[in-house]
C-alpha positions as CSV (number, residue, x, y, z in Angstrom):
1,A,14.1,-5.0,15.7
2,T,15.4,-7.5,13.1
3,D,12.5,-9.9,13.0
4,P,9.2,-8.3,13.8
5,F,7.3,-11.6,13.3
6,I,9.3,-13.7,15.8
7,K,7.0,-15.6,18.1
8,Q,7.2,-15.4,21.9
9,E,7.7,-19.2,22.1
10,E,10.7,-18.9,19.8
11,V,12.1,-16.1,22.0
12,S,11.6,-18.3,25.1
13,K,13.6,-21.1,23.5
14,L,16.4,-18.9,22.1
15,L,17.0,-17.3,25.5
16,S,16.3,-20.5,27.5
17,I,14.0,-18.7,29.9
18,S,10.5,-19.8,31.1
19,K,7.3,-18.2,29.9
20,D,6.7,-16.5,33.3
21,N,10.2,-15.0,33.2
22,L,9.7,-13.8,29.6
23,I,6.4,-12.1,30.7
24,Y,8.3,-10.4,33.5
25,Y,11.1,-9.1,31.3
26,N,8.6,-8.0,28.7
27,A,6.8,-5.9,31.3
28,I,10.1,-4.2,32.2
29,L,10.9,-3.5,28.5
30,R,7.5,-2.0,27.8
31,K,8.3,0.7,30.5
32,I,11.7,1.7,29.0
33,P,11.2,4.5,26.4
34,E,14.8,4.1,25.1
35,F,14.1,0.5,24.3
36,Q,10.8,1.2,22.6
37,K,12.4,3.9,20.5
38,F,15.3,1.6,19.4
39,M,12.8,-1.1,18.4
40,T,10.6,1.1,16.4
41,D,13.0,3.7,14.9
42,F,16.4,2.1,14.3
43,G,15.9,-1.5,13.4
44,V,15.5,-3.1,9.9
45,A,11.9,-3.7,10.8
46,S,11.1,-0.1,11.6
47,K,8.7,0.5,8.7
48,F,6.9,-2.8,9.2
49,L,6.2,-1.9,12.8
50,K,5.2,1.8,12.3
51,N,3.4,1.5,8.9
52,T,1.4,-1.7,9.3
53,I,1.9,-3.8,12.4
54,F,1.1,-1.2,15.0
55,P,-1.8,0.4,13.1
56,V,-3.4,-2.9,12.3
57,I,-3.3,-4.0,15.9
58,Q,-4.3,-0.6,17.3
59,S,-7.3,-0.5,15.0
60,G,-8.8,-3.7,16.5
61,S,-9.1,-5.3,13.1
62,L,-6.8,-8.3,13.9
63,D,-8.5,-8.9,17.2
64,S,-11.9,-8.9,15.5
65,Y,-10.6,-11.3,12.9
66,N,-9.4,-13.7,15.6
67,K,-12.6,-13.5,17.6
68,K,-14.9,-13.5,14.6
69,K,-16.4,-10.1,15.5
70,N,-18.1,-7.9,13.0
71,F,-15.7,-5.1,12.0
72,F,-15.8,-2.7,9.1
73,P,-12.5,-3.2,7.2
74,F,-9.6,-1.0,8.4
75,K,-8.5,-0.1,4.9
76,I,-10.5,-0.3,1.6
77,G,-9.2,0.1,-1.9
78,L,-11.7,1.4,-4.4
79,F,-11.0,0.1,-7.9
80,P,-13.3,2.2,-10.2
81,G,-11.4,2.1,-13.5
82,L,-13.2,0.8,-16.6
83,S,-10.1,-0.1,-18.6
84,C,-6.3,0.4,-18.8
85,M,-4.2,1.6,-21.7
86,F,-1.0,-0.1,-20.4
87,K,-0.1,-3.8,-20.5
88,C,2.6,-3.8,-17.8
89,T,4.8,-6.9,-17.7
90,F,4.6,-7.2,-13.9
91,C,0.8,-6.8,-13.8
92,G,-1.2,-10.0,-13.2
93,R,-4.4,-8.6,-14.9
94,N,-6.1,-10.0,-18.0
95,Y,-5.0,-7.4,-20.6
96,D,-8.3,-7.9,-22.6
97,A,-10.6,-7.3,-19.6
98,V,-12.8,-4.1,-19.4
99,Y,-15.8,-3.4,-17.2
100,D,-19.2,-3.3,-18.8
101,R,-20.0,0.4,-19.3
102,S,-23.7,-0.2,-18.6
103,K,-22.8,-1.2,-15.0
104,L,-21.1,2.2,-14.3
105,D,-24.1,3.9,-12.7
106,D,-24.9,0.9,-10.4
107,G,-21.2,0.8,-9.4
108,M,-21.0,4.4,-8.5
109,E,-24.2,4.2,-6.4
110,M,-22.7,1.2,-4.7
111,Y,-19.6,3.3,-3.8
112,K,-21.8,6.0,-2.4
113,R,-23.5,3.6,-0.1
114,L,-20.2,2.1,1.0
115,I,-18.8,5.5,1.9
116,A,-21.9,6.4,3.8
117,E,-21.8,3.1,5.7
118,A,-18.2,3.5,6.8
119,P,-17.3,4.5,10.3
120,K,-15.8,8.0,10.6
121,N,-13.0,7.1,13.1
122,D,-10.3,6.9,10.4
123,D,-10.2,9.6,7.7
124,H,-7.6,7.7,5.7
125,R,-9.8,4.6,5.4
126,F,-10.3,4.7,1.6
127,Y,-7.9,5.0,-1.3
128,I,-8.6,5.0,-5.1
129,A,-6.5,2.8,-7.2
130,G,-6.7,-0.2,-9.6
131,G,-7.2,-2.8,-10.9
132,L,-7.6,-0.8,-14.0
133,E,-6.7,2.9,-14.5
134,P,-9.1,5.0,-12.3
135,L,-9.1,8.0,-14.7
136,T,-10.9,5.8,-17.3
137,N,-14.0,6.2,-15.1
138,P,-15.9,9.2,-16.5
139,R,-17.5,9.9,-13.1
140,I,-14.3,9.7,-11.1
141,G,-14.8,13.3,-9.9
142,E,-18.0,12.3,-8.1
143,L,-16.1,9.6,-6.2
144,I,-13.6,12.2,-5.0
145,S,-16.4,14.5,-3.9
146,D,-18.3,11.8,-2.1
147,L,-15.2,10.9,0.0
148,G,-14.6,14.6,0.8
149,E,-18.2,15.3,1.7
150,A,-18.2,12.3,4.1
151,G,-15.1,13.5,5.9
152,F,-12.6,11.1,4.3
153,K,-9.2,12.0,2.8
154,S,-9.1,11.1,-0.9
155,S,-6.0,9.5,-2.3
156,M,-5.6,8.3,-5.9
157,Y,-3.0,6.2,-7.6
158,T,-2.8,6.7,-11.4
159,N,-0.5,6.0,-14.3
160,A,-1.1,9.6,-15.4
161,Y,-1.5,8.8,-19.1
162,M,-4.9,10.6,-19.1
163,L,-3.8,13.5,-16.9
164,T,-3.8,16.0,-19.7
165,E,-4.7,19.7,-19.5
166,K,-8.0,18.9,-21.3
167,Y,-8.9,16.1,-18.9
168,L,-8.0,18.2,-15.8
169,K,-10.1,21.2,-16.9
170,K,-13.1,18.8,-17.5
171,N,-12.5,17.0,-14.1
172,K,-11.5,19.8,-11.7
173,E,-12.4,17.6,-8.8
174,L,-8.9,16.1,-9.2
175,F,-7.6,19.3,-7.7
176,N,-9.6,18.5,-4.5
177,L,-7.7,15.2,-3.9
178,D,-5.7,15.1,-0.7
179,Y,-3.1,12.9,-2.4
180,L,-2.2,12.2,-6.0
181,R,0.5,9.5,-6.6
182,I,1.7,8.8,-10.1
183,S,3.2,5.4,-10.8
184,I,6.2,5.7,-13.0
185,Y,7.4,2.8,-15.2
186,G,10.8,4.0,-16.4
187,T,12.9,7.0,-17.2
188,N,13.0,6.9,-21.0
189,E,10.9,5.8,-23.9
190,E,12.6,2.3,-24.1
191,D,11.8,1.6,-20.5
192,Y,8.1,2.5,-20.9
193,I,7.8,0.4,-24.1
194,Q,9.4,-2.6,-22.5
195,T,7.3,-2.3,-19.3
196,T,3.9,-1.0,-20.5
197,K,3.9,-2.1,-24.1
198,H,2.7,1.5,-25.0
199,E,4.7,3.4,-27.5
200,K,3.5,6.9,-26.4
201,G,3.4,6.2,-22.6
202,F,6.7,7.9,-21.7
203,Q,6.2,11.1,-23.7
204,Q,2.6,11.5,-22.6
205,V,3.2,10.9,-18.8
206,Y,6.3,13.0,-18.6
207,S,4.7,15.9,-20.4
208,N,1.5,15.6,-18.3
209,M,3.4,16.0,-15.0
210,P,4.7,19.6,-15.4
211,N,1.4,20.7,-16.9
212,Y,-0.5,19.2,-14.0
213,I,1.8,21.1,-11.5
214,K,1.3,24.4,-13.3
215,L,-2.5,24.0,-13.3
216,K,-2.4,22.8,-9.6
217,N,-0.6,26.0,-8.7
218,Q,-3.0,28.2,-10.7
219,M,-6.0,26.5,-8.9
220,K,-4.2,26.9,-5.5
221,S,-4.8,23.2,-5.0
222,K,-3.6,21.7,-1.7
223,T,-3.2,18.2,-3.2
224,K,-0.1,16.4,-2.0
225,F,1.6,15.3,-5.2
226,G,4.3,12.7,-5.8
227,I,5.7,9.7,-7.6
228,N,5.8,6.0,-7.0
229,Y,8.7,4.0,-8.4
230,I,9.5,0.3,-8.1
231,I,13.2,-0.3,-8.3
232,L,13.7,-3.5,-10.4
233,K,17.0,-5.2,-10.2
234,K,18.0,-4.4,-13.8
235,Y,17.0,-0.7,-13.1
236,T,18.9,-0.1,-9.9
237,Q,21.1,2.6,-11.5
238,K,18.1,4.2,-13.0
239,L,17.1,5.7,-9.7
240,N,19.6,8.4,-10.3
241,E,18.0,9.1,-13.7
242,L,14.6,9.3,-12.1
243,I,15.9,12.0,-9.7
244,E,17.3,13.9,-12.7
245,K,13.9,13.7,-14.3
246,I,12.3,15.2,-11.2
247,I,14.8,18.0,-11.3
248,D,14.0,18.6,-15.0
249,I,10.3,18.7,-14.4
250,N,10.8,21.2,-11.6
251,K,12.9,23.4,-13.9
252,E,10.2,23.2,-16.6
253,V,7.6,24.4,-14.1
254,G,9.8,27.5,-13.7
255,L,9.4,28.3,-10.1
256,E,13.0,27.6,-9.1
257,K,12.0,25.1,-6.4
258,N,10.8,21.6,-5.8
259,N,7.1,20.9,-6.6
260,F,6.9,17.2,-5.5
261,D,5.7,16.5,-2.0
262,F,6.9,12.9,-1.9
263,L,8.6,10.1,-3.7
264,T,7.7,6.5,-2.7
265,L,10.4,3.9,-3.6
266,R,9.7,0.2,-3.5
267,E,11.6,-3.0,-3.9
268,D,10.1,-5.5,-6.4
269,F,9.2,-8.5,-4.2
270,S,6.9,-10.4,-6.6
271,I,7.5,-14.1,-6.8
272,H,8.9,-14.0,-10.4
273,S,11.1,-11.0,-9.9
274,D,14.8,-11.0,-10.3
275,K,15.9,-10.6,-6.7
276,Y,18.7,-8.3,-5.5
277,N,21.9,-10.1,-4.6
278,E,24.2,-8.8,-1.9
279,D,26.2,-6.7,-4.3
280,D,23.0,-5.1,-5.6
281,K,22.0,-4.3,-2.1
282,I,25.3,-2.7,-1.2
283,Q,25.1,-0.6,-4.4
284,L,21.5,0.4,-3.8
285,S,22.2,1.3,-0.2
286,K,24.9,3.7,-1.3
287,I,22.6,5.3,-3.9
288,L,19.8,5.7,-1.3
289,Q,22.2,7.3,1.2
290,S,23.5,9.7,-1.4
291,L,20.0,10.6,-2.3
292,D,19.4,11.8,1.3
293,K,22.3,14.2,0.9
294,A,21.0,15.5,-2.5
295,L,17.7,16.4,-0.8
296,L,19.6,18.9,1.4
297,T,21.7,20.5,-1.2
298,N,19.6,20.8,-4.4
299,K,16.9,23.4,-4.4
300,Y,14.9,21.3,-6.9
301,L,14.6,18.5,-4.5
302,K,14.3,20.3,-1.2
303,N,11.5,19.3,1.1
304,M,10.6,16.2,-1.0
305,Y,9.8,13.4,1.5
306,I,11.0,10.0,0.5
307,D,9.1,6.9,1.6
308,Y,11.4,3.9,1.3
309,G,8.8,1.3,2.3
310,F,9.3,-1.9,4.2
311,A,12.4,-3.3,2.5
312,L,14.3,-0.3,1.2
313,D,14.2,1.4,4.5
314,G,16.5,-1.3,5.9
315,L,18.8,-1.1,2.9
316,K,19.1,2.7,3.4
317,K,20.2,2.1,7.0
318,G,22.9,-0.3,5.8
319,Y,21.2,-3.6,6.5
320,V,22.4,-5.3,3.3
321,K,22.8,-9.0,4.4
322,N,19.1,-9.8,3.9
323,S,15.8,-8.1,3.1
324,L,12.7,-8.5,5.1
325,A,10.9,-8.8,1.7
326,D,12.8,-12.2,1.4
327,S,10.9,-13.5,4.4
328,F,7.3,-12.8,3.3
329,V,4.5,-15.3,3.6
330,S,5.4,-19.0,3.1
331,E,3.1,-21.6,1.8
332,E,2.6,-23.0,5.2
333,E,1.7,-19.6,6.7
334,F,-0.6,-18.8,3.9
335,F,-2.6,-22.0,4.4
336,K,-3.0,-21.3,8.2
337,N,-4.4,-17.8,7.7
338,V,-5.5,-17.2,4.1
339,G,-6.4,-13.6,4.6
340,V,-7.6,-11.0,7.1
341,P,-10.4,-9.0,5.4
342,H,-11.1,-7.1,8.7
343,S,-7.8,-5.3,8.0
344,S,-8.0,-4.7,4.3
345,V,-10.1,-5.4,1.2
346,V,-10.6,-4.0,-2.3
347,V,-13.9,-3.3,-4.0
348,D,-14.3,-3.1,-7.8
349,L,-16.9,-1.4,-9.9
350,Y,-19.1,-4.5,-9.9
351,G,-19.3,-4.4,-6.1
352,D,-17.1,-7.5,-5.7
353,V,-15.1,-7.5,-2.4
354,Y,-11.7,-9.1,-2.8
355,M,-9.7,-10.5,0.1
356,F,-6.3,-9.3,-1.4
357,R,-5.2,-6.1,-3.1
358,E,-3.6,-7.8,-6.1
359,A,-6.6,-10.1,-6.6
360,G,-8.9,-7.2,-7.5
361,F,-7.9,-7.1,-11.2
362,L,-10.8,-7.8,-13.4
363,D,-10.7,-11.4,-14.7
364,R,-7.3,-12.1,-13.3
365,P,-6.9,-15.9,-13.6
366,G,-8.1,-17.6,-10.4
367,A,-8.6,-14.4,-8.5
368,K,-12.4,-14.6,-8.3
369,R,-12.0,-17.4,-5.7
370,Y,-11.0,-14.6,-3.3
371,I,-14.2,-12.6,-3.6
372,I,-15.8,-12.7,-0.2
373,G,-19.0,-11.0,-1.2
374,N,-20.7,-8.5,-3.4
375,L,-21.9,-5.1,-2.1
376,I,-24.8,-4.9,-4.6
377,K,-26.2,-8.4,-3.9
378,D,-25.3,-8.6,-0.2
379,G,-26.4,-5.0,0.7
380,S,-23.6,-3.8,2.9
381,M,-20.0,-4.4,4.0
382,E,-21.4,-5.4,7.5
383,N,-23.3,-8.2,6.0
384,I,-20.3,-9.4,4.0
385,I,-18.0,-9.5,7.1
386,E,-20.7,-11.1,9.2
387,N,-21.0,-13.8,6.5
388,F,-17.2,-14.3,6.6
389,N,-17.2,-14.6,10.4
390,K,-19.7,-17.4,10.1
391,N,-17.3,-19.4,7.9
392,N,-19.5,-19.0,4.9
393,F,-16.5,-18.1,2.8
394,Q,-14.5,-21.2,1.8
395,V,-11.5,-21.5,-0.5
396,D,-9.0,-24.2,-1.4
397,P,-5.8,-22.1,-1.4
398,K,-3.0,-22.9,-3.8
399,K,0.7,-22.0,-3.5
400,E,0.5,-19.8,-6.6
401,D,-2.3,-17.7,-5.0
402,I,0.4,-16.0,-2.9
403,E,0.9,-13.8,-6.1
404,Y,-2.4,-12.1,-5.2
405,L,-0.8,-10.6,-2.0
406,D,0.8,-7.2,-1.9
407,A,3.3,-6.1,0.8
408,W,0.5,-5.1,3.2
409,D,-1.3,-8.5,2.7
410,H,2.0,-10.4,3.4
411,V,2.6,-8.5,6.6
412,V,-0.9,-8.9,8.0
413,I,-1.0,-12.6,7.3
414,K,2.4,-13.1,9.0
415,L,1.1,-11.0,11.9
416,A,-2.0,-13.1,12.2
417,N,0.1,-16.3,12.4
418,Q,2.3,-14.7,15.0
419,N,-0.7,-13.6,17.0
420,D,-2.1,-17.2,16.9
421,S,1.1,-18.6,18.2
422,D,1.6,-16.0,20.9
423,N,-2.0,-16.5,22.2
424,K,-1.6,-20.3,22.3
425,F,1.7,-19.9,24.1
426,G,0.1,-17.6,26.7
427,I,1.9,-14.3,25.9
428,P,-0.5,-12.3,23.8
429,F,0.6,-9.0,22.2
430,D,-0.4,-6.9,25.2
431,L,2.0,-9.0,27.4
432,G,4.8,-8.7,24.8
433,P,7.8,-6.3,24.7
434,L,6.2,-3.6,22.6
435,K,3.8,-1.2,24.3
436,D,2.3,-0.1,20.9
437,K,1.0,-3.6,20.3
438,T,-2.3,-2.8,22.0
439,I,-5.7,-1.9,20.8
440,K,-6.7,1.7,20.8
441,N,-10.3,2.6,21.2
442,N,-10.0,6.2,20.0
443,S,-9.8,7.4,16.4
444,I,-6.9,6.3,14.2
445,S,-5.8,8.3,11.2
446,H,-3.3,6.1,9.5
447,K,-1.9,7.0,6.1
448,I,-1.0,4.0,3.9
449,H,0.3,6.0,0.9
450,Y,2.3,8.9,2.2
451,S,3.6,10.0,5.6
452,E,5.8,12.7,7.0
C-alpha cells in the first residue's frame, strides 16, 4: 500500500521467508476482500494501482511487451495541433515549431485509418491533446466525429485560448466531445504572462469558459467539462484562488449551481521543478482536505469531482512524509526498460509514433530518437509494433531523456522492471498478493482523464 513497485524478492528478504512460503501467504491474501480493499483504497499508492497499474496489467499490454507479442497500444494520444500560441515555461517543445499546413490532409487521413484499425474492446483508447494546441487544427471537428462514429469516447485537452463563441459556432462538433478538459496556467494575468508568455492569455481563457458553458447548455451538450491545474510549489496557496475563480465563473453563468463536472489537480514532478518540502506538503494536505468540505457546503461547487492524481491523492490522505512522485524512474530503471509502447504511444500529424507522451512535441530537442515508426510510411500500427518486437527499434538512452516521460510513462516503466524481477524470482504477478494483477480477456473501458 505504500510501495506499489516493491519486488517480491525484496519482500522475501524483508520478511525473512522463503519463496515458497511467500507464494503460500500471497495466495491467502488474494482471497481476503478486506485486505484487497485496504491495499487498493486506503494506501498512499491507491491511485497508482487503480488508475494505471491494474488497467495496464489487465489489458494484456505489459504481457505482450514482455513476450514480444503484437498488440495494439492500450492508450493512444492524438496530437493534431498545427501550432500553439503559448510558450509555457515548463513545456519542453521548440517554441518556433509549427506543422507544415500542406501535410494537414495526409495527417487527417492517417488518423482516420488509425481509428479504423483500432480494436473496439476499449472505448477510451484515444485522447486528443498536444504537442501543440489541438484547436489550431481547422479539421478538428472531423477527428471528433471519426472517433464517435467508430464507437470511441472522445476526450480533448486544450488551453482554451481559441474556445471563443465564434470558434464554437463554426466547430459545433466540439459539443459532441465526451470530455473537454481545459489546462489552466494561473489565476490572474501576472501568472499567465509568467507561465505562457502571452499577455492576453488570462483574459481570453477566463472569458471563454463561461461563454462555452452557456453555449453548451443551449446546445444540450452532454460533454463532461472540467479544468486541469498543476500546483507548482510557488503557487500552493493559489489553489484557493482557483476555487474562487470556479465559483465566479459559475455565478457568471447565472444558473445558481456548479457547471464543472471535474477538476484534476496534479503535482509538478518534472526534473527541474522546485519540489515540495515537508512543510509544503503539510500545508497542501490541509488545503486539499478543506476543499473536500467546501464541495459539500457551497452550491457553486457541489457535485464537482476532484481527481487528485497519483501524488496528491496521498497528500490529501495525510501521507506527507514522502511523495510517490519522488520515487519515479531512476536512470538505472530507465536503461533496463526504455519504454513500453504496447501500453501507450502518441501520434502526431505527420504520422510519427512516439514512445513517450512528452516526446511528441514537434522538434523537441532529441525527442525524434523515440519515434518507433511512421503510420504513413509503415502502413499500420500493427506493422510498427511488430517491427518493435523484432528489435528493429534501437536507441542509446541518455539520463536527460527521462524528461520525455509523463506520470503514466514513469509508472509503466517501473511496473515493467518490477515484472521482470518478479518473473525471474519465480513469483509473477498472478502469484502475488493482489488479485487484480491478472490479465482480463474481456473488454476494458479505462478512463485516463476523468473518473467518478
